[in-house]
Every structure is written in structure tokens, then in C-alpha cells.
N, C-alpha and C positions, 0 to 999 in steps of 0.2 A: 384537465387537472395536471397532466404532465408526468414525467417519469420520476419514480420514487428514488430515494437515495439508498445505495447498496448497503447491506448490513450482513455481517458474517457472525455466526454464533461462536462464542468462546474466543473472541478476538477483540483487539484494540485496533482501530482503524483511522488512518488520515487520508485526505483526498488531495490529489495533484492534478491540476488542470492540464488537459491535453495540449493547450497552447504553450506550456512550459517545455513540452517535449517536441512538438511538431512546428512551432511557430504560430504567429498570429493567424486567426481564422477569418476568412472572408470568402464570399461567393465569387470574388473576382480572381481568386487563384484557381489554377486548373484542378487541383486536388483538395481544395478547401483551406489548406494551411500554407503559410508563406515559406516554410522550410521544406515543403514536399514538392519537388519539381517533376519526379518520375514516380510512378506507382510503387516501385521497389524501395523508394525512400522511406515509406512507412515502416517496412520491416527493419531496414538499417537503423533508423532513428529509435525504434522500439528496442532493438537489441542493445544499442549504446546506452539507452536509459536503464534497462535492466542491469547491465554491467556496471553502470555508475552506482546504482542502488546497492548492488552486492559489495562493491568497494567501500561503501560507507558503513557497512556492518562491522561489528567487532570480530576478532579473529576466531572466536568460537563457532561462528556460522559457516557451514560448508555450503557451497553451491549445490543446487538441486536441479536436475533436468528431467523433464517429461513427467511431472507428478502434479496432479490436480487435487484440490480440496474444495468441496462444494462447487462453486462457479469460478474459483480463482486458481491461478497457476502458482505453485509453490516455487519460489526462486532460491530460497536458502533455508537452512534449518540447523538447529543444534539439539542437544538432548532434550530441552524443555519446550522449545518454540519452533514454529514454522513461520517464515516471512512469505506472505502471499500477495500477489499482484493481480488486480482484476481490472480489465478494460470495460468500463461501464459508460455508455453514452458519450458525454463530453469530458469525462474525467477518468483518471486512473485511481483506483483505491488500493492503498498499501495497508495490509493488515498483519499484525503480529498475533498469531493464533497459538493457543495452547496445544502442545503436541500430545495426541492421545496415545494409549497403549500401555498405561501403567496399571498395576494391580491395586487400584483404589476404587472407592465407590463411584467417584466421578470419571474415572479413567485417565485423569491428569495427575501428574506428580504434585504433591502438596507444596513443595517449594516453588514450583512453577506458578501455581495459583496465587500463592502469597506474594510473589514478586512480579506478577504480570504487569501491573500498571507501571512500576518503576523500570522494568526492562523495556517495555514499549516506549516510555518517555525518553530513555537514554538513546534509543535508535531514532525516534522522531526528532529529537533535538539535533542530531547530526544531519539528518536530511533537510531540516528546516533552514540550515545555513545555505542550502543551494536551491531549494524549491519553496515557493509560497504554498503553505499547507492550509487546508480547511478540515473541519470535523462535521460529522453528522449532528444536527441539533433536533431533528425531527424526521418524520417519514419523507417529507419533501423539501426540507430546509437544511442548509449548512451554515456554519459560521467560521470565523478565522480560528486557526490553531493558536493557542496561547500556552506555551510550555510552562508558565507559572501556575496555571490552573490544572494541576496534574491529573486529577480524576476526570473532569469534563473534557479536557483537550485530548486525552488519550483514549477516550471512549469510542 
């Protein structure tokens, strides 16, 4: 049946293929990817990728170190949202998650909930200028990211 598509609760998520970070994949390469010559290159390329993503975020987002949310690494956050990165099989999943900890019934700030799709769209549009993005369309399927279909593409 295959590997399912990663999903994070209370988040909008886009998918970035690992080939965009590590280079073309082939069994002919010593470590599987064209851009990976030495084993340490994985860590170097990943750190560069993470830094690039942080640079594309609006100034209101602060870098975050050593914090996890569900199965994803939180790379940046502001008052309302956490930007999370998950390494899942052949892809990276970038999620814009609602930040918990507010004194509301849901635990999320009402302004954050109301503006979640728009805030995610603003970030994903910036990232789409540099990376080809996909979105989850089902448990085992993905489709191309389309910034003009705001609700579906940022889901």
C-alpha cells in the first residue's frame, strides 16, 4: 500500500521534495542523492535548507532551537503560530501550526484561528518562489500547490 502522507493537527502544510534539497536521487550515487558526496553533507544541506526557510519568513517570526511538536521540529514561531519541519520518507513537510497556550476553549488565540489560512498562504507563497510545493489531497496522495486555491492549497 505504501507510506501515508504526513498530517499535523491544527496546521496548514505544504510538501517539499527531498531532491530539491539534496539533489537528484539515484541508486548510482554513493549516498543516493547527487548533492551528497560525504555522509556529513546531509546535515550541512539540511541546515542550509532550514536557514533558507527561516530567511523567507516575515520578521515577526523568531528562530526556535531544540523544540518539537508532535513529530515535527519547530524551526520558528511568533505569538500565534509555529513553523514546523518534518522529515518524512522522501519529502519534507513544512507546517504552519496554531500556537497553543491561550485561555480559550480551543487553547488557540481566536485571531490566530481566524487568520490561519491567510497567514499560511502568505508564507507558502514566499517559499513557492524557490521550491516546488505539493499539498496533501488524501491519506496516500498529494497534488500540486496552487496559491490561488487558498483553502485547498494551504490545507
